[in-house]
Backbone and ligand atoms as CSV (ligand in chain L), in Angstrom:
chain,resi,resn,atom,element,x,y,z
A,1,UNK,N,N,-2.745,-11.831,14.758
A,1,UNK,CA,C,-1.657,-12.183,13.822
A,1,UNK,C,C,-2.013,-11.855,12.396
A,2,UNK,N,N,-3.277,-12.271,12.079
A,2,UNK,CA,C,-3.777,-11.989,10.693
A,2,UNK,C,C,-3.786,-10.501,10.429
A,3,UNK,N,N,-4.230,-9.743,11.410
A,3,UNK,CA,C,-4.309,-8.283,11.273
A,3,UNK,C,C,-2.917,-7.701,11.055
A,4,UNK,N,N,-1.950,-8.222,11.818
A,4,UNK,CA,C,-0.578,-7.715,11.678
A,4,UNK,C,C,-0.021,-7.980,10.285
A,5,UNK,N,N,-0.303,-9.195,9.747
A,5,UNK,CA,C,0.167,-9.537,8.396
A,5,UNK,C,C,-0.444,-8.574,7.401
A,6,UNK,N,N,-1.784,-8.306,7.526
A,6,UNK,CA,C,-2.479,-7.432,6.607
A,6,UNK,C,C,-1.868,-6.011,6.668
A,7,UNK,N,N,-1.537,-5.546,7.936
A,7,UNK,CA,C,-0.981,-4.241,8.014
A,7,UNK,C,C,0.366,-4.123,7.375
A,8,UNK,N,N,1.259,-5.172,7.512
A,8,UNK,CA,C,2.540,-5.028,6.863
A,8,UNK,C,C,2.423,-5.144,5.360
A,9,UNK,N,N,1.413,-5.936,4.910
A,9,UNK,CA,C,1.218,-5.975,3.474
A,9,UNK,C,C,0.779,-4.599,2.918
A,10,UNK,N,N,-0.147,-3.959,3.640
A,10,UNK,CA,C,-0.640,-2.726,3.028
A,10,UNK,C,C,0.471,-1.674,3.199
A,11,UNK,N,N,1.285,-1.752,4.198
A,11,UNK,CA,C,2.378,-0.801,4.307
A,11,UNK,C,C,3.364,-0.950,3.133
A,12,UNK,N,N,3.661,-2.232,2.753
A,12,UNK,CA,C,4.558,-2.450,1.624
A,12,UNK,C,C,3.997,-1.825,0.381
A,13,UNK,N,N,2.684,-1.933,0.224
A,13,UNK,CA,C,2.054,-1.321,-0.960
A,13,UNK,C,C,2.255,0.197,-0.931
A,14,UNK,N,N,2.023,0.790,0.294
A,14,UNK,CA,C,2.114,2.209,0.439
A,14,UNK,C,C,3.547,2.732,0.153
A,15,UNK,N,N,4.535,1.846,0.410
A,15,UNK,CA,C,5.957,2.294,0.324
A,15,UNK,C,C,6.369,2.627,-1.103
A,16,UNK,N,N,5.494,2.470,-2.123
A,16,UNK,CA,C,5.841,2.812,-3.469
A,16,UNK,C,C,6.116,4.338,-3.589
A,17,UNK,N,N,5.400,5.106,-2.772
A,17,UNK,CA,C,5.694,6.543,-2.768
A,17,UNK,C,C,6.969,6.726,-1.965
A,18,UNK,N,N,7.942,7.461,-2.481
A,18,UNK,CA,C,9.216,7.620,-1.766
A,18,UNK,C,C,8.952,8.349,-0.416
A,19,UNK,N,N,9.644,7.860,0.644
A,19,UNK,CA,C,9.433,8.391,1.961
A,19,UNK,C,C,10.079,9.731,2.092
A,20,UNK,N,N,9.345,10.752,2.523
A,20,UNK,CA,C,9.894,12.100,2.739
A,20,UNK,C,C,9.797,12.517,4.176
A,21,UNK,N,N,9.068,11.731,4.942
A,21,UNK,CA,C,8.924,11.999,6.389
A,21,UNK,C,C,9.246,10.753,7.172
A,22,UNK,N,N,10.061,10.891,8.170
A,22,UNK,CA,C,10.269,9.763,9.091
A,22,UNK,C,C,9.274,9.878,10.240
A,23,UNK,N,N,8.578,8.793,10.504
A,23,UNK,CA,C,7.633,8.787,11.622
A,23,UNK,C,C,8.193,7.782,12.630
A,24,UNK,N,N,8.810,8.270,13.687
A,24,UNK,CA,C,9.410,7.375,14.685
A,24,UNK,C,C,8.602,7.336,15.944
A,25,UNK,N,N,8.645,6.180,16.564
A,25,UNK,CA,C,7.929,6.108,17.860
A,25,UNK,C,C,8.736,5.211,18.816
A,26,UNK,N,N,8.674,5.535,20.093
A,26,UNK,CA,C,9.482,4.830,21.055
A,26,UNK,C,C,9.141,3.406,21.346
A,27,UNK,N,N,7.944,3.042,20.997
A,27,UNK,CA,C,7.462,1.649,21.305
A,27,UNK,C,C,6.436,1.275,20.226
A,28,UNK,N,N,6.370,-0.008,19.918
A,28,UNK,CA,C,5.271,-0.446,19.032
A,28,UNK,C,C,3.959,-0.132,19.637
A,29,UNK,N,N,3.880,-0.033,20.948
A,29,UNK,CA,C,2.579,0.325,21.626
A,29,UNK,C,C,2.167,1.776,21.280
A,30,UNK,N,N,3.033,2.580,20.743
A,30,UNK,CA,C,2.688,3.941,20.375
A,30,UNK,C,C,1.996,4.012,19.037
A,31,UNK,N,N,1.991,2.939,18.285
A,31,UNK,CA,C,1.498,2.989,16.913
A,31,UNK,C,C,0.037,3.375,16.778
A,32,UNK,N,N,-0.740,2.948,17.742
A,32,UNK,CA,C,-2.210,3.287,17.745
A,32,UNK,C,C,-2.381,4.782,17.650
A,33,UNK,N,N,-1.518,5.545,18.346
A,33,UNK,CA,C,-1.561,7.012,18.267
A,33,UNK,C,C,-0.846,7.496,17.002
A,34,UNK,N,N,0.328,7.004,16.723
A,34,UNK,CA,C,1.159,7.567,15.642
A,34,UNK,C,C,0.602,7.247,14.248
A,35,UNK,N,N,-0.308,6.258,14.168
A,35,UNK,CA,C,-0.930,5.940,12.904
A,35,UNK,C,C,-1.658,7.182,12.345
A,36,UNK,N,N,-2.066,8.080,13.243
A,36,UNK,CA,C,-2.790,9.310,12.823
A,36,UNK,C,C,-1.816,10.172,11.976
A,37,UNK,N,N,-0.578,10.151,12.305
A,37,UNK,CA,C,0.429,10.922,11.493
A,37,UNK,C,C,0.616,10.288,10.155
A,38,UNK,N,N,0.773,8.955,10.159
A,38,UNK,CA,C,0.925,8.214,8.914
A,38,UNK,C,C,-0.313,8.453,7.963
A,39,UNK,N,N,-1.494,8.298,8.561
A,39,UNK,CA,C,-2.719,8.501,7.800
A,39,UNK,C,C,-2.794,9.886,7.203
A,40,UNK,N,N,-2.491,10.912,7.981
A,40,UNK,CA,C,-2.513,12.304,7.473
A,40,UNK,C,C,-1.611,12.470,6.340
A,41,UNK,N,N,-0.401,11.933,6.433
A,41,UNK,CA,C,0.598,12.064,5.345
A,41,UNK,C,C,0.153,11.315,4.099
A,42,UNK,N,N,-0.308,10.092,4.292
A,42,UNK,CA,C,-0.742,9.282,3.160
A,42,UNK,C,C,-1.913,9.922,2.479
A,43,UNK,N,N,-2.825,10.526,3.215
A,43,UNK,CA,C,-3.976,11.212,2.643
A,43,UNK,C,C,-3.575,12.329,1.717
A,44,UNK,N,N,-2.385,12.874,2.002
A,44,UNK,CA,C,-1.877,13.999,1.130
A,44,UNK,C,C,-0.886,13.553,0.087
A,45,UNK,N,N,-0.689,12.247,0.031
A,45,UNK,CA,C,0.215,11.666,-0.984
A,45,UNK,C,C,1.666,11.858,-0.605
A,46,UNK,N,N,1.951,12.071,0.690
A,46,UNK,CA,C,3.362,12.215,1.162
A,46,UNK,C,C,3.778,10.901,1.723
A,47,UNK,N,N,4.820,10.321,1.221
A,47,UNK,CA,C,5.323,9.042,1.693
A,47,UNK,C,C,6.065,9.191,3.013
A,48,UNK,N,N,5.885,8.147,3.876
A,48,UNK,CA,C,6.580,8.225,5.114
A,48,UNK,C,C,7.179,6.849,5.473
A,49,UNK,N,N,8.215,6.926,6.308
A,49,UNK,CA,C,8.918,5.717,6.769
A,49,UNK,C,C,8.625,5.573,8.213
A,50,UNK,N,N,7.788,4.575,8.571
A,50,UNK,CA,C,7.332,4.462,9.932
A,50,UNK,C,C,8.235,3.434,10.696
A,51,UNK,N,N,8.833,3.856,11.779
A,51,UNK,CA,C,9.775,3.030,12.522
A,51,UNK,C,C,9.549,3.051,14.022
A,52,UNK,N,N,9.774,1.884,14.635
A,52,UNK,CA,C,9.861,1.817,16.098
A,52,UNK,C,C,11.342,2.024,16.475
A,53,UNK,N,N,11.634,3.154,17.049
A,53,UNK,CA,C,13.027,3.453,17.488
A,53,UNK,C,C,12.937,4.157,18.833
A,54,UNK,N,N,13.599,3.542,19.794
A,54,UNK,CA,C,13.604,4.138,21.156
A,54,UNK,C,C,14.970,4.758,21.362
A,55,UNK,N,N,14.937,5.986,21.949
A,55,UNK,CA,C,16.191,6.670,22.248
A,55,UNK,C,C,16.982,5.920,23.299
A,56,UNK,N,N,16.293,5.204,24.208
A,56,UNK,CA,C,16.998,4.530,25.300
A,56,UNK,C,C,17.110,3.028,25.096
A,57,UNK,N,N,16.143,2.368,24.369
A,57,UNK,CA,C,16.219,0.940,24.199
A,57,UNK,C,C,16.958,0.560,22.946
A,58,UNK,N,N,16.909,1.417,21.926
A,58,UNK,CA,C,17.610,1.088,20.700
A,58,UNK,C,C,18.377,2.355,20.203
A,59,UNK,N,N,19.294,2.862,20.997
A,59,UNK,CA,C,19.985,4.095,20.635
A,59,UNK,C,C,20.787,4.012,19.295
A,60,UNK,N,N,21.390,2.807,19.042
A,60,UNK,CA,C,22.112,2.688,17.730
A,60,UNK,C,C,21.164,2.736,16.552
A,61,UNK,N,N,19.968,2.187,16.738
A,61,UNK,CA,C,19.015,2.175,15.638
A,61,UNK,C,C,18.661,3.628,15.310
A,62,UNK,N,N,18.590,4.479,16.290
A,62,UNK,CA,C,18.261,5.900,16.081
A,62,UNK,C,C,19.365,6.623,15.296
A,63,UNK,N,N,20.587,6.469,15.738
A,63,UNK,CA,C,21.692,7.184,15.048
A,63,UNK,C,C,21.855,6.618,13.632
A,64,UNK,N,N,21.661,5.362,13.449
A,64,UNK,CA,C,21.792,4.760,12.089
A,64,UNK,C,C,20.768,5.397,11.191
A,65,UNK,N,N,19.479,5.430,11.705
A,65,UNK,CA,C,18.391,6.013,10.886
A,65,UNK,C,C,18.742,7.489,10.512
A,66,UNK,N,N,19.209,8.229,11.490
A,66,UNK,CA,C,19.430,9.615,11.248
A,66,UNK,C,C,20.625,9.912,10.384
A,67,UNK,N,N,21.675,9.074,10.460
A,67,UNK,CA,C,22.805,9.193,9.648
A,67,UNK,C,C,22.488,9.061,8.165
A,68,UNK,N,N,21.481,8.220,7.858
A,68,UNK,CA,C,21.109,7.916,6.503
A,68,UNK,C,C,19.900,8.775,5.964
A,69,UNK,N,N,19.215,9.418,6.890
A,69,UNK,CA,C,17.902,9.961,6.604
A,69,UNK,C,C,17.928,10.975,5.388
A,70,UNK,N,N,18.796,11.938,5.491
A,70,UNK,CA,C,18.790,12.969,4.413
A,70,UNK,C,C,19.158,12.390,3.036
A,71,UNK,N,N,20.143,11.490,3.051
A,71,UNK,CA,C,20.511,10.851,1.775
A,71,UNK,C,C,19.380,10.035,1.209
A,72,UNK,N,N,18.501,9.514,2.075
A,72,UNK,CA,C,17.352,8.734,1.627
A,72,UNK,C,C,16.176,9.570,1.220
A,73,UNK,N,N,16.280,10.953,1.374
A,73,UNK,CA,C,15.168,11.809,0.950
A,73,UNK,C,C,14.244,12.224,2.044
A,74,UNK,N,N,14.565,11.919,3.284
A,74,UNK,CA,C,13.728,12.336,4.428
A,74,UNK,C,C,13.922,13.846,4.624
A,75,UNK,N,N,12.815,14.558,4.763
A,75,UNK,CA,C,12.835,16.028,4.870
A,75,UNK,C,C,12.382,16.496,6.248
A,76,UNK,N,N,11.604,15.743,6.930
A,76,UNK,CA,C,11.076,16.107,8.256
A,76,UNK,C,C,10.991,14.787,9.100
A,77,UNK,N,N,11.299,14.925,10.390
A,77,UNK,CA,C,11.191,13.709,11.244
A,77,UNK,C,C,10.139,13.995,12.332
A,78,UNK,N,N,9.160,13.078,12.441
A,78,UNK,CA,C,8.165,13.180,13.530
A,78,UNK,C,C,8.501,12.122,14.556
A,79,UNK,N,N,8.500,12.530,15.810
A,79,UNK,CA,C,8.843,11.595,16.886
A,79,UNK,C,C,7.708,11.512,17.902
A,80,UNK,N,N,7.150,10.360,18.129
A,80,UNK,CA,C,6.118,10.177,19.145
A,80,UNK,C,C,6.743,9.326,20.277
A,81,UNK,N,N,6.603,9.819,21.485
A,81,UNK,CA,C,7.065,9.082,22.648
A,81,UNK,C,C,6.248,9.446,23.873
A,82,UNK,N,N,6.181,8.481,24.835
A,82,UNK,CA,C,5.503,8.742,26.054
A,82,UNK,C,C,6.433,8.686,27.240
A,83,UNK,N,N,5.887,8.994,28.391
A,83,UNK,CA,C,6.647,8.999,29.668
A,83,UNK,C,C,7.801,9.993,29.677
A,84,UNK,N,N,9.015,9.566,30.025
A,84,UNK,CA,C,10.190,10.483,30.036
A,84,UNK,C,C,10.630,10.640,28.556
A,85,UNK,N,N,9.791,11.315,27.794
A,85,UNK,CA,C,9.902,11.267,26.354
A,85,UNK,C,C,11.130,12.083,25.839
A,86,UNK,N,N,12.219,11.423,25.549
A,86,UNK,CA,C,13.390,12.146,25.056
A,86,UNK,C,C,13.671,11.837,23.578
A,87,UNK,N,N,12.814,11.049,22.929
A,87,UNK,CA,C,13.122,10.657,21.529
A,87,UNK,C,C,13.272,11.869,20.625
A,88,UNK,N,N,12.339,12.830,20.743
A,88,UNK,CA,C,12.375,14.026,19.844
A,88,UNK,C,C,13.604,14.831,20.097
A,89,UNK,N,N,13.947,15.066,21.349
A,89,UNK,CA,C,15.118,15.879,21.687
A,89,UNK,C,C,16.398,15.235,21.265
A,90,UNK,N,N,16.535,13.929,21.431
A,90,UNK,CA,C,17.774,13.229,21.036
A,90,UNK,C,C,17.800,13.257,19.498
A,91,UNK,N,N,16.669,13.041,18.837
A,91,UNK,CA,C,16.697,13.068,17.375
A,91,UNK,C,C,17.122,14.422,16.873
A,92,UNK,N,N,16.564,15.465,17.479
A,92,UNK,CA,C,16.913,16.831,17.010
A,92,UNK,C,C,18.407,17.127,17.250
A,93,UNK,N,N,18.971,16.501,18.271
A,93,UNK,CA,C,20.407,16.708,18.519
A,93,UNK,C,C,21.290,16.092,17.455
A,94,UNK,N,N,20.715,15.094,16.743
A,94,UNK,CA,C,21.529,14.323,15.745
A,94,UNK,C,C,21.257,14.702,14.322
A,95,UNK,N,N,20.359,15.670,14.075
A,95,UNK,CA,C,20.022,16.004,12.674
A,95,UNK,C,C,19.702,17.482,12.546
A,96,UNK,N,N,19.917,18.000,11.351
A,96,UNK,CA,C,19.516,19.372,11.044
A,96,UNK,C,C,18.083,19.436,10.418
A,97,UNK,N,N,17.547,18.272,10.227
A,97,UNK,CA,C,16.136,18.246,9.701
A,97,UNK,C,C,15.198,18.795,10.766
A,98,UNK,N,N,14.066,19.392,10.305
A,98,UNK,CA,C,13.077,19.813,11.314
A,98,UNK,C,C,12.493,18.614,12.037
A,99,UNK,N,N,12.372,18.693,13.356
A,99,UNK,CA,C,11.893,17.609,14.176
A,99,UNK,C,C,10.571,18.038,14.870
A,100,UNK,N,N,9.525,17.242,14.727
A,100,UNK,CA,C,8.234,17.502,15.362
A,100,UNK,C,C,7.982,16.429,16.413
A,101,UNK,N,N,7.590,16.838,17.561
A,101,UNK,CA,C,7.420,15.878,18.699
A,101,UNK,C,C,5.953,15.763,19.023
A,102,UNK,N,N,5.565,14.494,19.269
A,102,UNK,CA,C,4.175,14.155,19.646
A,102,UNK,C,C,4.234,13.475,21.043
A,103,UNK,N,N,3.787,14.104,22.086
A,103,UNK,CA,C,3.728,13.481,23.388
A,103,UNK,C,C,2.605,12.430,23.420
A,104,UNK,N,N,2.905,11.224,23.882
A,104,UNK,CA,C,1.920,10.180,23.890
A,104,UNK,C,C,1.450,9.840,25.289
A,105,UNK,N,N,0.152,9.697,25.348
A,105,UNK,CA,C,-0.492,9.437,26.670
A,105,UNK,C,C,-0.467,7.997,27.019
A,106,UNK,N,N,0.779,7.492,27.268
A,106,UNK,CA,C,0.915,6.017,27.530
A,106,UNK,C,C,1.335,5.776,28.977
A,107,UNK,N,N,1.421,6.806,29.820
A,107,UNK,CA,C,1.916,6.591,31.184
A,107,UNK,C,C,0.818,6.903,32.209
A,108,UNK,N,N,1.024,6.620,33.488
A,108,UNK,CA,C,0.011,7.017,34.485
A,108,UNK,C,C,-0.268,8.505,34.512
A,109,UNK,N,N,0.695,9.328,33.981
A,109,UNK,CA,C,0.435,10.795,33.966
A,109,UNK,C,C,-0.261,11.211,32.720
A,110,UNK,N,N,-0.697,10.264,31.893
A,110,UNK,CA,C,-1.552,10.514,30.722
A,110,UNK,C,C,-0.987,11.537,29.711
A,111,UNK,N,N,0.350,11.511,29.552
A,111,UNK,CA,C,0.925,12.352,28.550
A,111,UNK,C,C,1.448,13.673,29.052
A,112,UNK,N,N,1.056,14.091,30.227
A,112,UNK,CA,C,1.578,15.375,30.720
A,112,UNK,C,C,3.061,15.275,30.891
A,113,UNK,N,N,3.587,14.193,31.403
A,113,UNK,CA,C,5.044,13.978,31.499
A,113,UNK,C,C,5.726,14.078,30.159
A,114,UNK,N,N,5.109,13.413,29.157
A,114,UNK,CA,C,5.749,13.420,27.756
A,114,UNK,C,C,5.629,14.835,27.184
A,115,UNK,N,N,4.531,15.537,27.423
A,115,UNK,CA,C,4.387,16.901,26.901
A,115,UNK,C,C,5.507,17.770,27.441
A,116,UNK,N,N,5.706,17.756,28.737
A,116,UNK,CA,C,6.728,18.602,29.368
A,116,UNK,C,C,8.100,18.235,28.902
A,117,UNK,N,N,8.358,16.936,28.750
A,117,UNK,CA,C,9.673,16.443,28.397
A,117,UNK,C,C,9.985,16.875,26.937
A,118,UNK,N,N,8.938,16.893,26.121
A,118,UNK,CA,C,9.132,17.153,24.674
A,118,UNK,C,C,9.171,18.651,24.392
A,119,UNK,N,N,8.334,19.411,25.111
A,119,UNK,CA,C,8.205,20.831,24.765
A,119,UNK,C,C,9.279,21.682,25.430
A,120,UNK,N,N,9.799,21.205,26.565
A,120,UNK,CA,C,10.738,22.015,27.350
A,120,UNK,C,C,12.183,21.807,26.968
A,121,UNK,N,N,12.407,21.885,25.645
A,121,UNK,CA,C,13.834,21.728,25.214
A,121,UNK,C,C,14.611,23.025,25.627
A,122,UNK,N,N,15.769,22.834,26.186
A,122,UNK,CA,C,16.600,23.991,26.456
A,122,UNK,C,C,16.987,24.718,25.112
A,123,UNK,N,N,17.209,25.961,25.188
A,123,UNK,CA,C,17.511,26.724,23.996
A,123,UNK,C,C,18.726,26.168,23.202
A,124,UNK,N,N,18.542,26.099,21.916
A,124,UNK,CA,C,19.649,25.619,21.047
A,124,UNK,C,C,19.331,24.400,20.216
A,125,UNK,N,N,18.499,23.554,20.649
A,125,UNK,CA,C,18.054,22.357,19.879
A,125,UNK,C,C,16.530,22.337,19.908
A,126,UNK,N,N,15.937,22.874,18.837
A,126,UNK,CA,C,14.486,22.994,18.910
A,126,UNK,C,C,13.727,21.698,18.509
A,127,UNK,N,N,12.589,21.494,19.174
A,127,UNK,CA,C,11.639,20.440,18.773
A,127,UNK,C,C,10.269,21.182,18.654
A,128,UNK,N,N,9.662,21.093,17.543
A,128,UNK,CA,C,8.325,21.688,17.382
A,128,UNK,C,C,7.326,20.712,17.990
A,129,UNK,N,N,6.686,21.039,19.125
A,129,UNK,CA,C,5.890,20.135,19.858
A,129,UNK,C,C,4.385,20.285,19.559
A,130,UNK,N,N,3.736,19.173,19.253
A,130,UNK,CA,C,2.310,19.191,18.981
A,130,UNK,C,C,1.599,18.776,20.261
A,131,UNK,N,N,0.287,18.655,20.173
A,131,UNK,CA,C,-0.542,18.296,21.330
A,131,UNK,C,C,-0.380,16.827,21.681
A,132,UNK,N,N,-0.923,16.461,22.832
A,132,UNK,CA,C,-0.858,15.078,23.329
A,132,UNK,C,C,-1.793,14.157,22.521
A,133,UNK,N,N,-1.305,13.005,22.138
A,133,UNK,CA,C,-2.090,11.937,21.625
A,133,UNK,C,C,-2.460,12.091,20.106
A,134,UNK,N,N,-3.588,11.453,19.726
A,134,UNK,CA,C,-3.939,11.306,18.304
A,134,UNK,C,C,-4.077,12.586,17.541
A,135,UNK,N,N,-4.664,13.590,18.204
A,135,UNK,CA,C,-4.852,14.888,17.533
A,135,UNK,C,C,-3.422,15.489,17.235
A,136,UNK,N,N,-2.530,15.387,18.204
A,136,UNK,CA,C,-1.157,15.826,18.016
A,136,UNK,C,C,-0.438,15.116,16.892
A,137,UNK,N,N,-0.646,13.769,16.832
A,137,UNK,CA,C,-0.017,12.997,15.753
A,137,UNK,C,C,-0.587,13.401,14.398
A,138,UNK,N,N,-1.935,13.557,14.319
A,138,UNK,CA,C,-2.484,13.994,13.065
A,138,UNK,C,C,-1.927,15.383,12.658
A,139,UNK,N,N,-1.864,16.282,13.617
A,139,UNK,CA,C,-1.360,17.589,13.281
A,139,UNK,C,C,0.136,17.582,12.927
A,140,UNK,N,N,0.842,16.672,13.484
A,140,UNK,CA,C,2.249,16.556,13.150
A,140,UNK,C,C,2.415,16.136,11.662
A,141,UNK,N,N,1.544,15.231,11.235
A,141,UNK,CA,C,1.542,14.813,9.831
A,141,UNK,C,C,1.190,16.012,8.957
A,142,UNK,N,N,0.165,16.745,9.341
A,142,UNK,CA,C,-0.254,17.914,8.539
A,142,UNK,C,C,0.842,18.960,8.505
A,143,UNK,N,N,1.484,19.185,9.637
A,143,UNK,CA,C,2.518,20.235,9.737
A,143,UNK,C,C,3.744,19.827,8.894
A,144,UNK,N,N,4.073,18.571,8.944
A,144,UNK,CA,C,5.194,18.044,8.136
A,144,UNK,C,C,4.906,18.272,6.666
A,145,UNK,N,N,3.638,17.994,6.268
A,145,UNK,CA,C,3.237,18.238,4.867
A,145,UNK,C,C,3.336,19.717,4.542
A,146,UNK,N,N,2.927,20.556,5.474
A,146,UNK,CA,C,2.984,22.003,5.248
A,146,UNK,C,C,4.411,22.491,5.021
A,147,UNK,N,N,5.347,21.894,5.769
A,147,UNK,CA,C,6.732,22.226,5.584
A,147,UNK,C,C,7.200,21.827,4.195
A,148,UNK,N,N,6.827,20.618,3.800
A,148,UNK,CA,C,7.236,20.148,2.439
A,148,UNK,C,C,6.534,20.954,1.344
A,149,UNK,N,N,5.307,21.393,1.631
A,149,UNK,CA,C,4.512,22.127,0.648
A,149,UNK,C,C,5.111,23.476,0.277
A,150,UNK,N,N,5.988,24.017,1.140
A,150,UNK,CA,C,6.655,25.282,0.771
A,150,UNK,C,C,7.377,25.194,-0.544
A,151,UNK,N,N,7.892,23.983,-0.829
A,151,UNK,CA,C,8.668,23.874,-2.103
A,151,UNK,C,C,8.077,22.820,-3.067
A,152,UNK,N,N,6.827,22.357,-2.766
A,152,UNK,CA,C,6.237,21.314,-3.568
A,152,UNK,C,C,4.812,21.648,-3.817
A,153,UNK,N,N,4.503,22.195,-5.030
A,153,UNK,CA,C,3.180,22.621,-5.322
A,153,UNK,C,C,2.115,21.518,-5.268
A,154,UNK,N,N,2.475,20.259,-5.571
A,154,UNK,CA,C,1.512,19.154,-5.523
A,154,UNK,C,C,1.047,18.920,-4.070
A,155,UNK,N,N,1.996,19.010,-3.148
A,155,UNK,CA,C,1.614,18.785,-1.745
A,155,UNK,C,C,0.829,20.003,-1.252
A,156,UNK,N,N,1.221,21.185,-1.705
A,156,UNK,CA,C,0.408,22.368,-1.332
A,156,UNK,C,C,-1.040,22.243,-1.823
A,157,UNK,N,N,-1.211,21.774,-3.040
A,157,UNK,CA,C,-2.581,21.612,-3.596
A,157,UNK,C,C,-3.324,20.538,-2.777
A,158,UNK,N,N,-2.669,19.507,-2.417
A,158,UNK,CA,C,-3.313,18.441,-1.616
A,158,UNK,C,C,-3.740,19.009,-0.247
A,159,UNK,N,N,-2.898,19.824,0.325
A,159,UNK,CA,C,-3.268,20.382,1.633
A,159,UNK,C,C,-4.453,21.342,1.506
A,160,UNK,N,N,-4.427,22.146,0.423
A,160,UNK,CA,C,-5.522,23.072,0.223
A,160,UNK,C,C,-6.851,22.277,0.011
A,161,UNK,N,N,-6.794,21.216,-0.752
A,161,UNK,CA,C,-7.972,20.376,-0.992
A,161,UNK,C,C,-8.453,19.729,0.323
A,162,UNK,N,N,-7.498,19.300,1.129
A,162,UNK,CA,C,-7.856,18.731,2.443
A,162,UNK,C,C,-8.616,19.780,3.288
A,163,UNK,N,N,-8.219,21.020,3.285
A,163,UNK,CA,C,-8.923,22.056,4.041
A,163,UNK,C,C,-10.345,22.275,3.509
A,164,UNK,N,N,-10.449,22.262,2.183
A,164,UNK,CA,C,-11.782,22.459,1.542
A,164,UNK,C,C,-12.712,21.298,1.991
A,165,UNK,N,N,-12.237,20.065,1.880
A,165,UNK,CA,C,-13.054,18.935,2.265
A,165,UNK,C,C,-13.357,18.898,3.749
A,166,UNK,N,N,-12.420,19.332,4.552
A,166,UNK,CA,C,-12.694,19.413,5.995
A,166,UNK,C,C,-13.754,20.459,6.273
A,167,UNK,N,N,-13.721,21.584,5.645
A,167,UNK,CA,C,-14.749,22.618,5.892
A,167,UNK,C,C,-16.118,22.078,5.412
A,168,UNK,N,N,-16.139,21.383,4.253
A,168,UNK,CA,C,-17.389,20.863,3.732
A,168,UNK,C,C,-18.074,19.898,4.657
A,169,UNK,N,N,-17.280,19.249,5.500
A,169,UNK,CA,C,-17.862,18.206,6.399
A,169,UNK,C,C,-18.463,18.821,7.660
A,170,UNK,N,N,-18.241,20.133,7.882
A,170,UNK,CA,C,-18.794,20.738,9.081
A,170,UNK,C,C,-20.231,21.178,8.792
A,171,UNK,N,N,-21.215,20.642,9.529
A,171,UNK,CA,C,-22.623,21.035,9.262
A,171,UNK,C,C,-22.899,22.453,9.647
A,172,UNK,N,N,-23.846,23.095,8.935
A,172,UNK,CA,C,-24.205,24.467,9.254
A,172,UNK,C,C,-24.887,24.530,10.678
A,173,UNK,N,N,-25.635,23.457,10.969
A,173,UNK,CA,C,-26.347,23.393,12.273
A,173,UNK,C,C,-26.148,22.058,12.924
A,174,UNK,N,N,-26.288,22.043,14.229
A,174,UNK,CA,C,-26.037,20.718,14.915
A,174,UNK,C,C,-27.053,19.641,14.574
L,1,RP5,C1,C,8.278,5.312,25.797
L,1,RP5,O1,O,7.768,4.624,26.857
L,1,RP5,C2,C,7.474,4.853,24.617
L,1,RP5,O2,O,7.329,5.913,23.711
L,1,RP5,C3,C,6.120,4.491,25.175
L,1,RP5,O3,O,5.132,5.507,24.992
L,1,RP5,C4,C,6.419,4.302,26.651
L,1,RP5,C5,C,6.144,2.929,27.197
L,1,RP5,O4,O,6.763,1.963,26.308
L,1,RP5,P1,P,6.359,0.437,26.416
L,1,RP5,O5,O,6.864,-0.022,27.777
L,1,RP5,O6,O,4.883,0.300,26.299
L,1,RP5,O7,O,7.101,-0.249,25.315
L,1,RP5,O8,O,9.599,5.056,25.588
């Protein structure tokens, strides 16, 4: 309980940066994975709006979020979902914003089901699908920032610096 309070306090602090990326997940249980997207964006100074929105359990919450998203300044939407993961596809159907999908390894099939559900969109409504789990979520954050960086030199500089720091952390020898 104490940890939950701390986390909502720190998120309120973080919300001072205007949100440019929506980070949606089908269940609060997905947050452990999707936090990697939030962390990647925050590390680059890109604000995000993190929401639990299920395409099947809270369908109205999804359409409401997407109806308002562009007017609120959202430029990219990241969707993480597990099992019969249709959150990214349904999101893409309701918006012209770029949608990135993260398959979550929350089911007995360990994300293979979510990967296929997310990546195999029929032609016409694209979802850019990342890898399963935390690495996919992290890359979704970085890719969303790269999309924003096309028109935002500050985000581009932050991404470039991230790459420099990442390289510097790789030892020459094991
Ligand atoms: C999906 O079903 C969610 O994205 C989650 O990964 C999975 C299981 O959800 P919970 O039953 O844990 O809430 O919709």
